[in-house]
N, C-alpha and C positions, 0 to 999 in steps of 0.2 A: 369198279363200282360194285358194291355188294347190296343185294336186296334178298328178300325171301325167295324170289324166283331164281336168282343166280345160284343161291345155295341149294335149292331143291333140284335143279337140273344140272348143277356143276358146270355152269357156263360163265364166261368172263363178263359179258354185258347182258342186261335184262332186255334183250331184243329177240323176238321170235318171228320167224317167217310163217305167214299163213299157209295153210294147206289148200292150195288152189288146184282145181281140176285141170289136168293136162299141162300144168306148170310145175308142180311140186315133184320134179324128177331129181335124180341123183346129182346132176350138175349144179342145180340151184341149192339144194339142201346142203351139199358138202361145202359149197362156197360160203354160205351163211355160217355154218358151224366153224369152218376154218378161220373166219373173220372174228370169231368170238361170240356169235349169237347162237340161236338154236334153229338149225335147219329142219324142215319137215318134208317128208315124202308123202304124197297124196296116195293113200292106199288104193282107193277104188278106181283111180286112173289106170292101175294095173288090172287087167280084166280077169285075172285068175289069181288065187293065192300063190301059185307057183311063180307067176310073173312078178308078184310083189317080192317074193323071196329073192329072186334074181336082182331086182332093183335095190333091195337092201344090201345085198352082197356087193353090187356095183358101187353104192355109196360108201360102204365100208372100205373099199379100195381107194377112195378119194379123200377120206378124212379119218383121223384117229380121235376126233372130238365127238362128244355126244350129239346125236340127232334123234328125231322122233318120226312117228308115222301118224298121219291123219286117217281116221276111220269114221266116215259119216254114216249114220244109221237112218236110212230113208225108206219110205214105203216103195215097193216095187212090184211090177207084174211077175218078176222072176225072183225066187228066193235067193238072196245073197248069202253065200256060205261064210258068215261072219266068224264062226268058230275056227274055220280053216285059215282065214285071214289073220286072226289073233295068233294062231299057232305059228304062222310064218313070221309074224313080228317077234314072238317069243323065241323061236328057234334061231332067228337072225341076230339075237343078242341085243335087240332094241329094248330099252327100259323106259321109254317115254312115249306116250300115245296121246294125241289130241283127238278127242271125240267131238262129234257135232251132230246136228239133226235131232233125232229122238234120244230119249234118255238112255245112257249106257248101263242102267241099273242091272239088267239081265246078265251082263257080261262082267260086272265088277268082281265077283268072286274069282273068276278065271284070271282076270288081269292082276288082282292083288296077289293071288297065289304065285304068279310068275314074277312078282316084284316089280311090276310096271307102274310107274307114276302116271296118273291120269289128269289131264287138263281138259275141261269141257267148255265148249263155246256156248255162251248164253247171251240172250238179248234182253233180259230183264232180271231184276233183283230176285224175284220169286223163283225163277228157274235156277239162278245161281245158288240160292239157299237150298233148293232141292238137290243140286249137284253136290253141295257140301254135305248134306244129310246122308247121301248114299255112299260117301267115302271118297269122292274125287279129291285129289291133292291140291288142285288149283282150278281156277276158271279163267276163261278169256271173256271179258265183258264187251259185247259188241254194241256200240252206239248206233243211232239212226243214220249216221254219216257213212257207215261201212258199205263196201261193195258186197254183192251177193245178197244174202237174206238177213235183213235187219229186224225181223220179227214184225209184230203188228201194233206195238205200243208207241212208236215214233218218239222215243225219248233220246235226246242227244247226249253226248258224253259229258258235257258240262254239268248235267244233272245226274246222269246214270252212275258215273264213277264215284262221286262222293256218297251217293245213296248206297252203292255196293260197299264202300269203305265203312259206312255206319253199321252195316248188317253182317258182313262176312267175317269169319275168323280165319279162313284159309287165304293164301295169297291169290292175287288176281292181276291180270294184265289188261291194259286198255287196247281196244281194237276199233278201228274206224276213225279216219282222219289223221292217222299217224304217218309222219313223213320225215321228220328231222329232229334236231336237238331240242327245238322248242316244244315239239310234241312230247318228247320224253320227259322233259322237266315239268311240263303241265300235267302229264299223267301221274308222275310221282307226287306232285303237289296236291292232286285231287284224291290221292290215297292208293293208287295202283302201285304194283311192285315191278312194273316194266310195261313194255308195249309190244303189240303184235302188228306187223306191217304186211299187207298183202299186195295191193296195187303198187306201192312204192317198190317192192322187190320185183314185181312183174316188169318194171322198166329198168332193168339192170342188164349188163352185158352177158351175165351167165344165165339169165332166164332162158330156158330152152324153147322159146317161142319165136314166131316170125317177126322180122323187123317192123312190118306194118303195124303190128299190135303195139309195139313200143312207141312208134311214131304217133299213133292215134292217141295214146295216153299223154305224151308230151304236148301235143297240139290242143288237147282238151282243156277247158276251164272248169271251175267249180260248178258252172251252170249246165254242164253237158251230160249229166246223168239223168236217167228217168227211172221211176218206180213202175214196175209192171206186175201183173198177176195179183193185184190187190183184191179183186173180187173173188179170187180163188183162195184167199188167205194163205198165199204162198209168195208174199211180196219179195221181189228181187230188185236190187239196184243195179242197173246196167248202163253201159255207155251208149249215148244216143247214136243211132245210125239208121240206115234206110229200113232195115228189118224191124228195129224198135219202133220207128214211126208207124209201120204197118200194124204192129201189135197195139200201140196206143189207139190207133184209129178203130181197130176191131173191138177193143175193149170199150171204147166210147159208144160204138154202135150196139154192141150186145148187152152192155151194162150188167145187170144182175143175172142175166141168162147166159153169161159167158161160161164155156167149158174149155178144158185143156185142149180138146180136139180143134177148137177154133184157131188156136195159135201154135199148134204143135210144130208146124213147119218152121216157125221162127225161133222156137225155144228148145226143140228136141234134138239132141245129138249134134249140136253145132260146133262144139269145141275143137274137134279135129280139123274142121275146115278153117276155123278162125285162127287158132293157135298154131296149127301145123302148116296150113296152106296160105295163111295171111289174108284170107277173104273176110276182112273185118266188117263188111256190110251184109254178110250172108246170114247172120243170126244175132240173137241177143246174148251178150256176154258180160259177166260181172265186172264192175269197175266202181271204185269209191269216189266220193266227192273230192277226195284228196288229190285227184288228178290235177286240180287247179294249183297245187303246190309243187308239181313235178315238171321240171323243165330241162332235164338231161337224163342220159342213160349211162351212169357210171358203172364201174365194177362194183361188186358187192363189198369188197374190202374198202374201197374208197368211200362208199356210201356209209358204212358203219363207222369208219374212222371219222368221217365228217359229222355224223350224228353225235358221236361221243365228244368230239372236240367242241362242237357248238354248244352242247349241253353244259359241259364244264365251264366254258367261257361265259355262258349266260348266267350261271349261278355265281361265278367268281366276280364278274364285273357288273353287269346290269342289275341283278337282284341285290347284290351286296351294296351297291351304291344307292339303290332306292331304299332299301330297308335298313341300311346302316349296320 
């Protein structure tokens, strides 16, 4: 399958693994790349640029296929040495970076000088157009369904993707609600050049997280996510659990007076406990509505092969028979 995304990143299939905190490690990134997609190492999960360099080298030892690094630009009480992280990416020979959070405009000259292709995560057409204008090579368009941060516009992919197709000149992938061959065909039909899967790859055998996390996703339905931190304009879609129920109750009580300190215990620094220790009720963690479409924990290769087989059969049989 050839699209502008497969051509841009020199990959076999237009399937990208989302850069998930404490999930995007070498084991998962290499498995996705080896199976024909684009694996992504999550840069800031590595607490120092030196540790990122080591993780890149570790991934390089597991695959000879292209893979990328996610770098999220976020406000922080401590200055993150982004230039040093970018240097680790460049010196590690990685030529694809997924940026997220704030605009990467400040770092674009450095990235371009290094020959690094940039795909930026966007939750609106206006942000995607801004990414295009500053020189990003592609964008990941995240609909309201997505796990993590869906932005504040609440536009689902059935509307957002064709709007992006109408406005953008650069290639883009669909993110949010993507799980199988039906997702891929739908994304392509709506104008995208591929798809990004986060939650679906979290529930795979190679995902380096506790089995409790995978089991929780398989057990969940499409009704089991919640939106938190809306009053802070930092909306996050998370899987419902005991900690999330506490957050929702606090937010209801505090309303417009809510501050991050009111919910810090439930949302701050929880990923090592959840992903590493399997304490899935100990805090709020990102999960998409797509959990309702996930009922197994396959290998990455089996998943990607299934996606592509289903997509091709869907076009060949059902759509051909319907459309003639």
